[in-house]
Structure formats: structure tokens, C-alpha cells
Backbone as CSV, one residue per row, in Angstrom:
resi,resn,N_x,N_y,N_z,CA_x,CA_y,CA_z,C_x,C_y,C_z
1,MET,115.061,95.405,135.026,114.730,95.609,133.566,113.862,97.037,132.690
2,VAL,114.753,97.352,131.904,113.932,98.350,130.874,114.107,97.708,130.126
3,ASP,112.617,97.642,129.128,112.829,96.942,127.549,113.363,98.706,127.455
4,LYS,113.703,98.683,125.725,114.029,98.733,124.466,113.358,99.409,123.687
5,HIS,113.694,100.431,123.495,112.241,100.342,121.981,113.027,100.157,120.396
6,ILE,112.493,98.820,120.283,113.523,98.070,119.066,112.123,99.290,117.321
7,SER,112.799,99.955,116.403,112.049,100.690,115.599,111.814,99.173,114.511
8,PHE,110.772,98.800,114.044,110.968,98.333,112.899,110.890,99.094,112.195
9,SER,111.398,100.494,111.660,111.773,100.596,110.436,112.579,99.903,109.055
10,ILE,111.751,100.480,107.929,113.241,99.535,107.477,114.227,100.707,107.356
11,LYS,114.896,101.114,107.345,115.810,101.695,107.155,117.146,101.603,108.300
12,ASN,116.468,100.298,109.251,116.767,100.059,110.718,117.701,98.339,110.582
13,TRP,116.758,98.322,109.094,117.160,96.577,108.519,118.682,96.462,107.999
14,SER,118.862,94.876,108.267,119.958,94.829,107.531,120.395,95.011,105.728
15,GLN,121.118,95.424,105.269,121.204,96.021,103.583,120.701,94.592,102.644
16,ASP,121.058,93.714,103.883,120.433,92.700,103.241,119.315,92.597,102.801
17,ASP,118.278,92.873,103.735,117.028,92.902,104.499,115.448,93.886,103.601
18,GLN,116.330,94.757,103.442,115.683,95.265,103.110,114.891,95.466,101.615
19,PRO,114.178,95.118,101.337,113.085,95.881,100.062,113.052,97.085,99.251
20,ARG,113.669,98.297,99.894,114.117,98.878,98.649,114.962,98.655,97.934
21,GLU,116.354,98.291,98.955,117.924,98.172,97.652,117.681,96.981,97.575
22,LYS,116.368,96.043,97.347,117.001,94.019,97.079,116.318,94.848,95.991
23,LEU,115.453,96.044,95.336,114.740,95.911,93.996,115.311,96.943,93.066
24,ARG,116.193,97.624,94.503,117.531,98.947,92.947,118.767,98.022,93.194
25,ASP,119.108,96.939,93.495,119.611,95.860,93.062,120.132,94.153,92.300
26,LYS,119.008,93.844,92.329,118.514,92.806,91.763,117.322,92.914,90.988
27,GLY,116.462,93.805,90.844,115.454,93.870,90.354,114.470,94.060,91.406
28,LYS,112.868,94.555,90.878,111.686,94.643,91.222,110.792,92.810,91.472
29,ASP,111.341,91.786,89.847,111.085,91.090,89.986,111.331,89.795,90.913
30,THR,112.844,90.168,91.801,113.257,89.566,92.325,112.399,89.455,94.090
31,LEU,111.229,90.094,94.286,110.708,90.977,95.526,108.883,90.276,95.267
32,SER,108.843,89.411,96.819,107.906,88.713,97.136,106.747,89.782,96.540
33,ASP,105.678,89.576,97.070,104.049,90.574,97.442,104.139,91.156,98.327
34,ALA,105.016,90.096,98.930,104.675,90.718,101.039,106.267,91.346,100.696
35,GLU,106.581,91.333,100.349,108.039,92.139,99.855,107.314,94.328,100.071
36,LEU,106.524,94.379,98.591,106.758,95.015,97.558,104.776,95.976,97.662
37,ILE,104.507,95.147,99.660,103.851,95.696,100.007,104.621,96.792,101.031
38,ALA,105.633,95.681,101.591,106.421,96.749,102.968,107.234,97.428,102.754
39,ILE,106.938,97.808,101.198,107.703,98.833,100.088,107.185,100.386,100.741
40,LEU,106.471,99.667,100.176,105.047,101.194,100.643,104.489,101.458,102.378
41,LEU,104.357,99.798,103.278,104.895,100.443,103.815,105.155,101.104,105.262
42,GLY,106.339,100.575,104.417,107.653,101.201,105.310,108.241,100.874,106.742
43,SER,106.518,100.898,107.375,107.131,100.028,108.948,106.137,99.826,109.092
44,GLY,106.650,98.671,110.540,105.099,98.421,110.457,104.807,98.701,112.203
45,ASN,105.343,97.778,112.914,104.347,97.973,114.642,104.548,97.781,115.274
46,ARG,105.666,97.454,116.846,106.016,97.233,118.218,106.286,96.477,118.018
47,ASN,105.345,95.294,117.086,105.733,93.639,117.084,106.391,93.276,115.779
48,GLU,105.761,94.145,115.012,106.207,92.782,113.826,107.070,93.879,112.604
49,ASN,107.981,93.517,111.265,108.005,94.571,110.362,106.984,94.238,109.722
50,ALA,107.137,95.491,108.644,106.562,96.031,107.710,106.201,94.900,107.009
51,VAL,107.494,93.405,106.332,107.390,92.213,105.625,106.213,91.424,106.280
52,ALA,106.528,91.544,107.572,105.491,90.579,108.463,103.789,91.361,108.643
53,LEU,104.035,92.252,108.958,102.919,92.368,108.567,102.198,92.533,107.608
54,SER,103.124,92.706,106.120,102.110,92.811,104.908,102.435,90.985,105.006
55,LYS,102.493,90.357,105.832,102.171,88.914,105.192,101.702,88.194,106.033
56,ARG,101.318,89.208,107.197,99.734,89.056,107.669,98.650,89.997,107.214
57,ILE,98.671,90.404,106.106,97.615,91.302,106.121,96.894,90.584,104.627
58,LEU,98.147,89.713,103.966,98.586,89.015,102.858,97.172,87.579,102.962
59,ALA,98.303,87.585,103.872,97.251,86.413,104.353,95.644,85.779,105.283
60,SER,94.921,86.973,105.542,93.669,87.386,105.506,93.201,87.117,103.870
61,VAL,93.357,87.361,102.940,92.781,87.204,101.467,93.076,86.267,101.269
62,ASP,94.460,85.330,101.495,94.609,83.833,100.733,95.709,84.038,100.046
63,HIS,96.374,85.582,100.030,97.189,85.807,99.391,97.100,85.931,97.757
64,ASN,95.894,87.104,98.019,95.016,87.149,96.561,95.072,88.215,96.277
65,LEU,95.573,89.237,95.122,95.611,90.260,95.080,94.575,91.437,94.203
66,ASN,93.591,90.567,93.907,92.416,90.958,93.617,91.916,91.108,94.661
67,GLU,91.619,90.438,95.301,91.002,89.738,97.087,91.476,92.096,97.735
68,LEU,92.972,91.886,97.692,93.548,92.810,98.617,92.231,94.032,97.805
69,GLY,93.007,94.062,96.492,92.668,95.110,96.146,90.757,96.205,96.314
70,LYS,89.486,94.852,96.392,88.703,95.253,97.264,88.622,94.969,98.622
71,LEU,89.734,96.107,99.278,89.493,95.716,100.902,89.315,97.812,100.555
72,SER,88.681,97.693,101.872,88.286,98.978,102.315,89.282,100.166,102.940
73,LEU,89.600,100.791,103.211,90.255,101.587,103.855,90.038,101.549,104.883
74,LYS,89.259,101.528,105.526,88.707,100.985,107.083,88.673,99.357,107.430
75,GLN,89.241,98.689,106.516,89.121,96.803,106.544,90.641,96.624,106.586
76,LEU,91.581,97.871,105.851,92.902,97.438,105.343,93.105,98.343,107.085
77,MET,92.525,99.236,107.710,93.199,99.453,109.114,92.916,98.768,110.160
78,VAL,92.327,97.709,109.974,91.294,96.876,111.145,93.217,96.398,112.017
79,PHE,94.303,95.894,111.078,95.641,95.742,110.622,96.345,96.834,111.966
80,LYS,96.704,95.465,113.552,97.659,96.974,113.919,98.889,97.911,113.022
81,GLY,99.113,99.092,113.691,100.560,99.708,112.083,100.186,100.023,110.604
82,ILE,98.425,99.942,111.146,97.776,100.769,109.549,96.770,101.376,109.793
83,GLY,97.480,102.434,109.771,96.481,104.058,109.577,95.709,104.185,108.611
84,GLU,95.759,105.249,108.362,94.818,106.378,107.554,96.013,105.943,106.295
85,ALA,97.595,106.998,106.075,98.416,107.063,105.961,98.571,105.734,105.193
86,LYS,98.281,104.322,105.145,98.818,103.660,105.054,98.762,102.654,104.038
87,ALA,96.947,102.843,104.592,95.894,102.080,104.324,95.917,103.599,102.508
88,ILE,95.977,104.065,102.377,95.536,104.903,100.523,96.337,104.799,100.394
89,SER,97.704,104.127,100.598,98.680,104.735,100.189,98.405,103.183,98.908
90,ILE,98.163,101.813,99.923,98.058,100.598,99.397,96.673,100.722,97.844
91,ALA,95.751,101.010,98.973,95.021,101.164,97.982,94.747,101.772,96.760
92,ALA,95.345,102.747,96.424,96.375,103.411,95.735,96.756,103.094,94.742
93,ALA,97.779,101.800,95.518,99.173,100.916,93.867,98.096,100.042,93.569
94,MET,96.898,99.644,94.551,95.956,98.001,94.402,94.768,99.231,92.930
95,GLU,94.811,100.336,92.546,93.824,101.141,91.856,95.061,101.696,90.589
96,LEU,96.314,101.719,90.929,97.262,102.345,89.795,97.127,100.939,89.464
97,GLY,97.147,99.209,89.923,97.581,97.802,88.637,96.083,97.790,88.087
98,ARG,95.113,97.961,88.681,94.572,97.523,88.022,93.589,97.984,86.555
99,ARG,94.565,99.607,87.131,93.970,100.779,85.798,94.815,100.393,84.255
100,ARG,96.472,100.094,85.190,97.120,99.665,83.996,97.159,98.295,83.266
101,ARG,96.321,97.106,84.560,95.786,96.289,83.262,95.058,96.434,82.160
102,GLY,94.178,97.606,82.887,93.280,97.403,81.951,93.654,98.744,80.434
103,GLU,94.217,99.302,80.595,94.907,100.173,79.811,95.487,99.484,78.358
104,GLU,96.894,98.692,79.249,96.775,97.431,78.627,96.581,96.436,77.280
105,ALA,95.229,96.354,78.035,95.139,95.539,77.400,93.603,96.392,75.955
106,LEU,93.372,98.009,76.305,92.951,98.125,75.586,93.995,98.743,74.501
107,GLN,94.916,99.055,74.615,95.859,99.443,73.607,96.658,98.199,72.305
108,LYS,96.386,97.040,73.005,96.436,95.546,72.163,95.118,95.000,71.286
109,LYS,94.043,95.990,71.577,93.231,95.590,71.465,92.503,95.584,69.489
110,LYS,92.492,94.882,69.168,92.034,93.788,68.102,91.003,93.125,68.801
111,ILE,88.834,93.629,68.904,88.607,92.514,69.109,88.330,91.370,67.987
112,SER,89.431,89.494,68.920,88.783,89.345,68.193,88.294,88.041,68.475
113,SER,87.764,88.557,70.054,86.271,87.101,69.813,86.143,87.647,71.910
114,SER,85.293,86.858,71.463,84.450,86.908,72.993,85.689,87.019,74.529
115,SER,86.708,85.897,74.185,87.540,86.238,75.358,88.175,87.469,74.877
116,SER,88.299,88.021,73.812,89.080,89.160,74.498,88.616,90.599,74.532
117,VAL,87.312,90.333,74.433,86.549,91.789,75.590,86.122,91.141,76.473
118,PHE,85.812,89.863,77.232,86.205,89.985,78.561,87.639,90.358,79.361
119,GLU,88.414,89.763,78.271,90.257,90.570,79.082,90.461,92.458,79.118
120,LEU,89.416,92.538,78.430,89.422,93.497,78.538,88.033,94.684,79.061
121,MET,87.462,94.003,79.713,86.267,94.755,80.136,86.424,93.945,81.491
122,GLN,87.290,92.571,81.936,87.125,92.188,83.752,87.432,93.109,84.476
123,PRO,88.550,93.851,83.917,89.445,94.981,84.698,88.764,96.508,85.305
124,ILE,87.738,96.410,84.394,86.725,97.114,84.228,85.574,97.427,85.490
125,ILE,84.738,96.307,85.326,83.950,96.284,85.639,83.424,94.987,86.434
126,GLY,84.664,93.335,86.309,84.414,92.161,87.002,84.216,92.452,88.482
127,GLU,84.852,93.163,89.130,84.756,93.468,91.166,83.914,94.188,91.305
128,LEU,83.183,95.344,90.177,81.939,95.938,91.135,81.491,95.638,91.617
129,PRO,81.205,96.210,92.555,79.770,96.081,93.730,78.897,96.429,93.786
130,HIS,78.024,97.145,92.896,77.056,97.812,91.617,77.141,97.319,89.869
131,GLU,76.531,97.990,89.679,76.242,97.380,87.828,76.608,97.898,87.139
132,GLU,77.220,98.531,86.181,78.052,99.062,85.092,77.874,99.019,83.651
133,PHE,77.396,99.806,82.730,76.883,99.782,81.080,78.254,99.650,80.782
134,TRP,78.885,99.154,80.384,79.324,100.217,79.465,79.384,99.916,77.136
135,ILE,80.130,100.563,76.676,79.390,100.506,75.128,80.873,100.505,74.525
136,LEU,81.593,99.209,73.548,82.819,100.045,73.029,82.588,100.221,71.438
137,TYR,83.265,100.710,71.430,83.019,101.538,69.507,83.845,100.871,68.510
138,LEU,83.618,100.310,67.092,84.096,99.801,67.048,84.788,100.087,65.338
139,ASN,85.882,100.281,64.675,85.564,100.648,63.547,86.034,98.971,62.331
140,ASN,85.840,99.181,61.296,85.519,98.305,60.226,86.439,96.836,59.870
141,SER,87.589,97.622,60.901,88.893,96.374,61.880,88.208,95.879,62.627
142,ASN,87.181,95.890,63.342,87.022,95.910,64.631,88.066,95.626,65.456
143,LYS,88.870,96.635,65.534,89.379,97.923,66.977,88.437,98.574,67.041
144,VAL,88.959,98.865,69.072,88.465,99.763,69.788,88.431,100.857,69.213
145,LEU,88.061,101.704,68.935,87.777,103.604,68.832,87.618,103.889,69.964
146,GLN,86.567,103.255,71.134,86.551,104.437,72.375,85.435,103.166,73.384
147,LYS,85.640,103.286,74.763,84.832,102.584,75.547,83.826,103.815,76.598
148,ASN,83.529,103.672,76.407,82.341,105.076,77.113,81.223,103.472,78.439
149,GLN,81.853,103.899,79.014,79.774,103.639,80.872,78.969,104.816,80.642
150,LEU,77.663,104.400,79.910,76.822,104.758,79.645,75.817,105.075,80.487
151,SER,76.056,103.469,81.567,75.332,103.791,82.956,75.744,102.976,84.507
152,LYS,75.243,103.337,85.706,75.598,103.339,86.817,74.695,102.892,87.062
153,GLY,74.335,102.074,87.542,72.898,101.216,88.981,73.320,101.445,89.896
154,GLY,71.944,100.676,90.332,72.133,99.820,91.645,72.514,98.498,91.444
155,ILE,72.878,97.254,92.807,73.143,96.139,92.367,71.822,95.269,91.768
156,THR,71.124,95.677,91.550,70.062,95.750,90.702,69.465,95.305,89.531
157,GLY,70.359,97.003,88.886,69.927,96.877,87.376,70.888,98.006,87.016
158,THR,70.789,98.492,85.512,70.676,99.614,85.087,70.204,100.101,83.783
159,LEU,69.955,101.466,83.960,69.376,102.419,82.655,70.503,102.744,81.255
160,VAL,69.802,102.385,80.332,70.910,102.425,79.110,68.930,103.856,77.979
161,ASP,70.245,103.953,77.481,69.746,105.004,76.318,70.300,104.984,75.603
162,VAL,69.867,104.559,74.529,70.326,103.777,72.895,70.458,105.235,72.396
163,ARG,69.522,106.401,72.255,69.651,107.076,71.888,70.829,107.806,71.858
164,LEU,71.682,107.667,72.979,72.506,108.213,73.383,74.232,107.302,73.085
165,VAL,73.170,105.674,72.724,74.580,104.905,72.393,74.793,105.132,70.667
166,LEU,74.045,105.819,70.306,73.684,105.647,68.755,74.410,106.558,67.948
167,LYS,74.812,108.230,68.995,75.216,109.694,68.790,76.286,109.077,69.194
168,THR,76.980,108.656,70.023,78.003,108.564,70.139,78.994,107.585,69.241
169,ALA,78.689,106.848,68.857,78.609,105.575,67.922,79.150,106.853,65.894
170,LEU,77.950,107.550,65.935,78.241,108.352,64.883,79.066,109.637,65.013
171,GLU,79.128,109.933,66.006,80.723,110.468,66.578,82.131,110.428,66.409
172,PHE,82.292,108.512,66.680,83.713,108.023,66.355,83.824,107.259,65.138
173,GLY,82.571,106.921,64.110,82.750,106.819,63.396,81.802,105.445,63.310
174,ALA,81.869,105.152,64.608,82.211,103.818,64.787,80.392,102.638,63.417
175,VAL,81.302,101.465,62.950,80.630,100.603,62.742,79.901,99.030,62.945
176,ALA,80.432,99.215,63.790,80.289,98.747,65.161,79.515,98.604,66.449
177,LEU,78.811,97.454,67.581,79.119,97.769,68.962,79.173,96.550,69.755
178,ILE,79.902,96.786,70.509,79.795,95.314,71.869,79.381,96.128,73.117
179,LEU,78.574,95.408,73.414,77.782,95.943,74.896,78.629,94.384,76.163
180,ALA,78.608,95.544,76.999,79.111,94.535,78.318,78.646,95.364,79.300
181,HIS,77.954,94.473,80.170,78.510,94.569,81.752,78.264,94.092,82.694
182,ASN,78.212,94.546,83.929,78.437,93.066,85.626,77.373,92.643,85.861
183,HIS,77.629,91.553,86.109,76.554,90.636,87.722,77.436,91.449,88.566
184,PRO,77.492,92.132,89.380,78.032,91.125,91.463,77.532,90.767,91.623
185,SER,76.712,89.759,91.793,75.805,88.427,92.077,77.054,87.734,91.560
186,GLY,77.488,88.032,90.874,78.257,86.779,90.023,77.513,85.664,89.260
187,THR,76.308,85.546,88.625,75.111,84.837,87.833,75.901,85.192,86.679
188,LEU,75.599,84.334,86.028,76.187,84.122,84.775,74.886,84.208,83.664
189,LYS,74.165,84.129,83.417,72.620,83.865,83.261,71.730,85.239,82.901
190,PRO,71.857,85.664,81.550,71.326,86.570,80.857,69.594,87.150,81.396
191,SER,69.425,87.952,82.349,67.727,88.297,82.617,67.142,88.097,81.605
192,GLU,65.778,87.948,81.354,64.299,88.801,80.506,65.388,89.713,79.790
193,ALA,65.652,91.777,81.125,66.112,92.694,80.401,67.083,92.294,80.115
194,ASP,67.902,91.756,80.707,69.093,91.426,79.218,68.928,91.383,77.907
195,LYS,68.313,90.272,78.007,67.608,89.771,76.104,67.206,90.913,74.968
196,ALA,66.599,91.792,75.828,65.078,92.417,75.069,66.180,94.143,75.427
197,LEU,66.737,93.838,76.453,67.860,95.383,75.964,68.721,95.235,74.424
198,THR,69.036,94.022,74.665,70.394,93.344,73.406,69.543,93.516,72.020
199,GLN,68.331,93.184,71.846,67.090,93.664,71.002,66.955,94.291,70.206
200,LYS,66.913,95.806,71.793,66.453,96.825,71.573,67.708,97.734,70.775
201,LEU,68.349,97.722,71.147,69.157,98.233,70.690,69.625,97.186,69.511
202,LYS,69.823,95.951,68.715,70.765,95.712,68.105,69.318,96.334,67.018
203,LEU,68.008,96.384,67.369,67.576,96.707,66.024,67.788,98.428,65.584
204,ALA,67.879,98.885,67.102,68.401,100.287,66.389,69.293,101.156,65.989
205,ALA,70.507,99.833,66.247,71.174,100.498,65.361,71.754,99.612,63.697
206,GLN,70.627,99.109,63.498,70.813,98.528,61.567,70.106,99.420,61.408
207,SER,70.072,100.282,61.833,69.128,101.908,61.327,69.882,102.370,60.484
208,LEU,70.762,102.311,60.989,72.201,103.528,60.821,73.177,102.598,60.009
209,ASP,72.573,100.977,60.097,74.107,100.356,59.456,75.299,100.439,60.956
210,ILE,75.122,99.667,62.081,75.375,99.891,62.752,75.234,98.376,62.777
211,LYS,76.136,97.624,62.797,76.311,96.233,63.722,76.659,95.555,65.622
212,VAL,75.167,95.535,66.480,76.388,95.330,67.581,75.695,93.623,67.620
213,LEU,77.888,93.663,67.752,78.903,92.294,67.125,78.153,91.248,68.579
214,ASP,78.701,91.555,69.976,78.131,90.564,71.335,77.778,91.180,72.738
215,HIS,77.352,90.576,73.901,76.566,91.328,74.936,77.481,90.723,75.355
216,LEU,77.507,90.821,76.422,78.713,90.465,77.537,78.213,90.611,79.280
217,ILE,78.497,89.498,79.544,77.685,89.248,80.632,78.975,89.004,81.599
218,VAL,79.689,90.386,82.893,81.103,90.016,82.786,81.355,90.350,84.863
219,THR,81.874,88.898,84.656,81.904,88.855,86.432,83.452,88.417,87.172
220,GLU,83.847,88.214,88.273,84.958,87.864,88.330,85.879,87.590,87.888
221,LYS,85.023,86.051,87.357,85.873,85.414,86.547,85.550,84.624,85.793
222,ALA,84.737,85.223,84.820,83.710,84.766,83.713,82.582,85.330,83.253
223,TYR,82.672,85.360,82.088,81.741,85.543,81.081,80.447,84.834,80.065
224,PHE,79.566,85.840,80.387,78.803,84.814,79.481,78.150,85.609,77.946
225,SER,78.809,84.837,76.871,78.947,85.688,75.634,76.950,85.859,74.462
226,PHE,75.750,86.716,74.286,74.770,85.980,73.553,75.373,85.645,72.866
227,ALA,76.383,86.866,71.820,77.174,85.579,70.220,77.234,84.227,70.297
228,ASP,78.492,84.045,70.659,78.646,82.881,71.963,77.988,81.378,71.939
229,GLU,76.653,82.278,72.102,75.736,81.618,73.077,74.155,81.670,71.347
230,ASN,74.630,82.230,70.451,73.402,82.269,69.617,72.019,82.879,69.940
231,LEU,72.654,84.632,71.209,70.924,84.740,71.470,71.078,85.694,70.527
232,LEU,72.275,86.704,69.313,72.212,87.976,69.389,70.763,87.102,67.530
């Protein structure tokens, strides 16, 4: 008996089972995460279709899309049926989702609390493997005028140029600043260097009538606010 090669391409499925057609006819909200990823893949491998392969990939990260977004191309290509092109498609889709989340947060942002700062900054720095230091520049209504990455460092720390912070504040006409950086280790406890830098920026900004409203330490799921903890 001769085995026949079976195609697992989506175009060979029955129409009721095709994720693309399901999205077109019933709307994107009706698709599962696995079906959406299957659309990116287009096909599976010799033993499983694209949805089954997508389910297996999701299971490897406990069905957590944030964790899926952290997988490298090499890690994605471990799965049979995922070559470089498909791995790049998944990585690109995850990155678009991350950027969209950050842009939506910025568009509606009038900073009213430390949680609103976390909502804005977590998609940007919360999941990074290295440390980054960012500044939010605010107007007198506490609306974000600009957010800038000031420095990018190793996992142990980063350097901050106080003069550049104030120069940029004057350029944008900012009257207040919020500092934010991430701790890749996941710890929320501020270091002595964090505390010293906060005071250094606060004192320098005061000379120009610019207020430092808060400094957030951001991790993947939580944050520490200097203002909330009365450390400013």
C-alpha cells in the first residue's frame, strides 16, 4: 500500500474549517488564538494542520500571548513546520500587537495616577531583558507631550544624562516629568542608585520650575511608585 501525501495547507480544508473564511464571514472576534496564528502560518507540517501546530506552540507557553511574544526566532523554529519565514511572521505579529497597545495607551493618556503610568510604560519596557530608562514629558494638564528613551543599559543598570533630560523638557515646554525604568530581574525594590538618581533629577528640575511627579520601576506585571511610597 502506497501512502499518499496529504496536504495540510489551509486552502485544502473544508470551508467551514478555514480560519481565513471564518474571519471574513463571522468576524475576527470569533477566532481562537490558535486560529489567528494558523492564518499567519498558512500550513502545518506532514503530521498536523496549522491550527494543531498553533495549539502546540501556544501550549508551550501556557497559552500566554505575552510569553509567545518573548520567543526568539530560534525558539519558534524548534517546532516542526516552523521555518524562518513563519517564525518571522509570528514575531512580527506579536510586535505589532505590542506597539498597538502602547500607542492606544498614549493616545488616551492624561496622567492621573501611578497606574496610568504603568499602563503606558509596561508594553514598552515591562518585558525587556535589559534595563532602559525613559522620561515622560507632561504639560500643565498632566497630558503626555512626549515620551523618550533616555538610555539603554545592561541588566545591571543604565546611565542617565540629567542635562539631556532638562534640555528636552525645555524644547517641549514641559512643566513636569515622570521617570520610569524597568528591572529585568523582576524585583520592585528601588536600589540606592535609583533613589539617588531620582533626587538628582528632582533637584536639577526644580531650578527650572519643572516638577518630577513620580518615578516608576516597571516589571512585567507590577510596578513600584516613588510618589505612592512617599520617596519623592
